[in-house]
Structure formats: C-alpha cells, structure tokens
C-alpha positions in Angstrom: 102.4 74.8 111.3 104.1 76.6 108.1 102.6 80.3 107.4 101.1 80.9 110.8 102.0 83.8 112.8 103.4 81.5 115.7 106.2 83.0 117.6 108.3 79.8 117.4 112.0 79.8 116.8 113.5 82.3 114.3 114.1 81.6 111.1 115.6 83.5 108.1 112.5 85.3 108.1 112.3 86.8 111.6 112.1 90.8 111.5 113.4 90.7 115.5 116.5 89.2 113.9 117.8 92.6 112.6 120.1 94.5 115.2 118.2 97.5 116.8 119.4 101.0 116.6 120.1 102.9 119.9 120.2 106.1 120.9 122.9 108.4 121.3 124.6 109.2 124.3 127.2 111.4 125.6 130.7 110.4 125.7 132.9 111.0 128.8 136.3 110.6 129.4 137.6 108.5 131.5 138.3 109.4 135.0 141.6 110.5 135.9 143.9 109.2 139.0 143.2 111.8 141.7 140.0 113.7 140.5 137.7 114.1 143.2 134.4 111.8 144.1 132.1 114.4 142.6 133.6 113.7 138.9 134.3 110.2 139.5 130.5 109.6 140.4 129.4 111.2 136.8 128.2 108.7 134.5 127.0 108.6 131.2 123.0 108.6 130.5 121.6 105.3 129.6 121.1 105.2 125.9 117.3 105.9 124.7 115.7 102.5 123.3 114.9 102.8 119.5 110.9 103.0 118.7 109.6 99.4 118.7 108.7 98.7 114.9 104.9 97.0 114.3 106.4 94.5 112.4 108.3 93.2 115.6 107.7 89.6 116.4 106.0 88.4 113.4 107.4 85.6 111.5 107.8 87.4 107.9 110.0 90.2 107.0 108.1 93.4 106.6 108.2 93.2 102.7 106.8 90.7 102.1 103.6 91.5 104.6 103.6 94.9 102.8 103.1 92.8 99.8 100.6 90.8 100.5 98.6 93.9 102.4 98.8 96.0 99.0 97.5 93.3 96.9 94.7 92.8 99.1 93.5 96.2 99.1 94.5 97.2 95.4 93.2 93.8 93.7 89.9 92.0 93.5 91.7 88.9 95.5 90.6 87.1 98.0 93.1 85.7 100.7 93.7 82.4 99.0 94.2 84.2 96.2 97.1 86.4 97.8 98.3 83.1 99.4 98.6 81.2 96.0 100.3 84.5 94.6 103.0 84.4 97.3 103.2 80.6 97.4 104.6 81.2 93.5 107.5 83.2 94.4 108.3 80.5 97.1 106.4 82.0 100.4 104.6 79.9 102.2 101.9 81.5 104.2 98.7 80.4 105.3 95.3 82.7 104.3 94.4 83.9 107.8 97.4 84.7 108.4 97.3 86.9 105.4 93.8 88.0 107.1 95.4 89.2 110.0 98.1 91.0 108.5 95.2 93.2 106.6 93.4 93.5 109.9 96.7 95.0 111.8 98.3 96.6 109.0 96.0 98.2 106.8 95.3 101.0 109.4 99.0 101.4 110.2 99.8 102.0 106.9 97.1 104.6 106.7 98.2 106.6 109.9 101.7 106.8 109.0 100.7 108.1 105.5 98.3 110.8 106.9 100.8 113.4 107.8 101.5 113.1 104.0 98.2 113.3 102.4 97.4 116.6 100.4 95.2 119.0 101.4 91.3 118.2 101.0 89.9 120.4 98.6 86.6 122.4 100.1 83.9 121.2 98.2 82.3 117.4 98.7 80.5 114.7 97.8 78.3 112.8 100.6 76.4 110.0 100.2 75.6 106.3 101.2 75.7 103.0 99.9 75.2 99.9 101.5 76.8 96.5 102.3 76.1 93.3 104.0 78.3 92.1 107.5 77.4 89.3 109.1 74.4 88.7 106.7 72.9 92.1 108.1 72.9 95.4 106.1 75.1 98.2 106.8 75.2 101.5 105.5 78.5 103.4 104.6 78.5 106.9 104.4 81.2 108.5 102.1 82.6 111.8 101.4 84.9 112.7 98.8 85.8 116.1 96.8 86.8 116.6 93.4 88.7 113.3 93.3 89.8 112.0 96.6 87.9 109.8 99.4 87.6 112.4 102.3 86.1 109.5 104.8 84.4 106.6 105.1 81.7 105.9 108.6 80.0 102.3 108.7 76.6 102.4 110.4 73.7 100.1 111.4 71.4 102.4 110.8 70.3 105.6 108.1 69.2 107.9 110.4 70.1 111.5 111.6 72.3 110.6 114.3 74.4 109.0 111.8 74.8 111.3 109.7 75.6 113.9 112.3 78.6 111.6 113.6 80.1 111.6 110.1 79.5 114.7 109.7 81.6 115.8 112.8 84.0 112.7 112.3 84.9 114.1 108.9 85.2 117.9 109.9 87.2 117.2 112.9 89.6 114.9 110.8 90.2 117.1 108.0 90.1 120.3 109.9 88.6 121.4 106.9 84.7 123.2 106.7 83.9 122.9 102.7 82.3 125.8 100.9 79.8 123.8 99.1 78.2 120.2 100.1 76.6 117.6 97.6 73.8 115.2 98.9 70.8 113.8 97.6 67.5 114.5 99.1 67.9 113.1 102.4 65.8 114.5 104.8 68.1 114.6 107.4 71.4 116.3 105.8 69.7 120.3 105.4 69.4 120.5 109.1 72.7 118.5 109.7 74.5 121.1 107.4 72.9 124.0 108.8 74.0 123.2 112.3 77.8 122.1 111.1 78.3 124.0 108.4 76.2 127.2 108.1 78.3 128.8 106.0 78.2 126.4 103.1 75.7 125.8 99.6 74.1 122.7 100.1 73.5 121.3 96.8 71.0 118.9 95.9 70.5 118.9 92.0 69.6 115.8 90.3 73.1 114.1 88.8 74.8 116.7 90.5 76.3 113.5 93.0 77.3 111.3 90.3 80.9 111.5 91.1 80.2 109.6 94.3 77.9 107.3 92.9 80.5 106.2 90.4 83.1 105.9 93.1 81.0 103.5 94.9 81.1 101.6 92.0 85.0 101.1 92.9 84.2 100.1 96.0 81.6 97.5 95.2 83.8 95.6 92.6 86.3 95.1 95.5 84.4 93.7 97.8 82.6 91.5 96.0 85.3 88.3 95.6 85.2 88.6 99.4 82.1 86.8 99.4 80.4 89.2 102.5 81.9 90.3 105.0 81.7 88.7 108.8 82.0 91.4 111.2 82.2 95.2 111.6 85.4 95.5 112.5 87.0 93.6 109.4 84.5 95.8 107.1 85.9 99.1 108.2 89.5 98.0 108.1 88.6 97.0 104.5 86.4 99.8 103.1 89.0 102.4 104.8 92.0 100.8 103.7 90.7 100.5 99.9 89.9 104.7 100.3 93.6 104.9 101.0 94.5 103.0 98.3 92.6 105.0 96.0 93.7 108.1 96.9 97.9 106.9 97.4 97.1 105.4 93.4 96.1 108.8 92.2 98.9 111.1 93.9 97.2 112.4 96.9 100.3 111.4 99.1 103.3 113.0 98.6 104.4 109.2 98.5 106.2 107.3 95.0 106.7 110.7 93.8 109.9 110.0 91.5 108.6 106.8 90.0 106.3 106.3 87.1 102.2 105.8 87.9 102.1 102.4 87.8 104.8 101.7 90.4 103.4 104.8 92.7 101.7 102.0 95.0 104.7 99.8 95.3 107.0 102.5 96.1 105.0 104.2 98.7 103.9 101.1 100.3 107.7 100.5 100.6 108.3 103.9 102.0 105.9 103.4 104.7 107.2 100.3 105.8 110.5 101.6 107.0 108.4 104.2 109.6 105.6 101.8 111.1 
C-alpha cells in the first residue's frame, strides 16, 4: 500500500539508494618482482564501514520524515492533518506511517542535539500537571529554569517515590545542582530537596511558580488535538519531543543560529537529519 513503511521494491524516495561512504584505507604500492615473501604478504587493511543512518530502510527520504516529525511536534496537528499537508505537496503517506516516524525519530533528534544544548541555569521551577493516557490519569513532573524545559517525567502516581525519581534523573542528565528550587507546597518536596540538594534554597511562596504553570498551558494546547493518548510510551515521546522543540524555538541550542528566528526550527531539523 502506498505510504506505508513496507520494505518493498525501491523507488526514487529510497534512502538506501544513496551510495555509502567508506572509511579510509592505507594505500600500498604494488609488490615488485623479486620482493621477499614477507613483503608480498602485506595487505591493505579492510575499510571500516560507515555508520548506518537511522533513516536506512525507510521508503521516504530523510527530508520528508524530518518535515513530518517537525510539523507534528511544533503545531497543534493530528496525524491525519500532517498526512493531508504532505498530500498537498505531492507526497502520499499514510497517517499510521507518520505516527511511527514520530515515535521512532523524535527521540533520535533530541538525543542528537544534546551535545549542542546550552548550559542549564541553576534556578529551577518544578511542578506537576496531569494528562489522560488510555483513559487513566497520569501525573507529569516537569522542570524549567528561567526559560527552557529541563526535564519531564511521566508517572502513574503523585508520590514521594515518583518525585525523588524525577529529581534524581534531572540532576543526573543535566549534571547541575541548582542553588534554588521553586515548587508548590506538596509535602514530599522538602525532604527530597534536603536529601538531594542540601545547599539549595527551597521557595514555596505563592505565585512564585507561575512561570511553569504558564508553560504547562503550552503543552496542554499541543495535546488537545490528539483526543487522548493511548500508551505511556507514546505519551513520553510526545511530551519529551514537545519540550525539545520548545527549547529549539527559544534558541537554547547551537542549531539554526545563522537564520531568522522563524526559520530556526526548520534549519535545526535539517542539520540534525544529516547526523542521525
């Protein structure tokens, strides 16, 4: 069927039809007549294979896949909306394939960009929001500094164990020990912060956490057209991908820095598509 991710006959969209780059090899002069057997036994080392692209084996080229993933994470679109927009450009692809692309490549793009992310600030805002996955409410722990999203963590419960796991993961990933942490007055936070960040100031003043409350609204606006998430893994990919795209748009990566802000996201995805 046209637009599915089957591995049938190759077409002009096949990524695998591009020539692979080979590693370097040592050049050795041809053996001369009468040289010793030891010299004749010398051979060139085998060439090292080039790293396999994450796009290898997919029917459509990286440019199309990157465009679909970027549109879906950036705009309040459904998979069928993206299917229709691509069809207007002469690209016939099924919405199920677009779903698979987002699940497969959103983490790839985020991971490829980590080395070029700006340093996280040392004043954090931490809060939880909630979303429905498979008809069941889940809690989403989120942290931001003054501007960028630091980390997200989906949990079936809002308890001390989940909050501690979120803090430990955020500290480990960023390698930052914040000097100030702003939260609501949830009773589990003081003990966790005292254990993990004993030198940090813990702020629980009213309205001090308004920045992250506003940021929750941006995520909820993106989730609204989806009409519910079906699985925890799907939800984790979407909320993490949304955070990644928001940070890219705000200029917290050394990507797309030579273009106007409106073109930054497209330029960044083009750069990343060449390295994953």
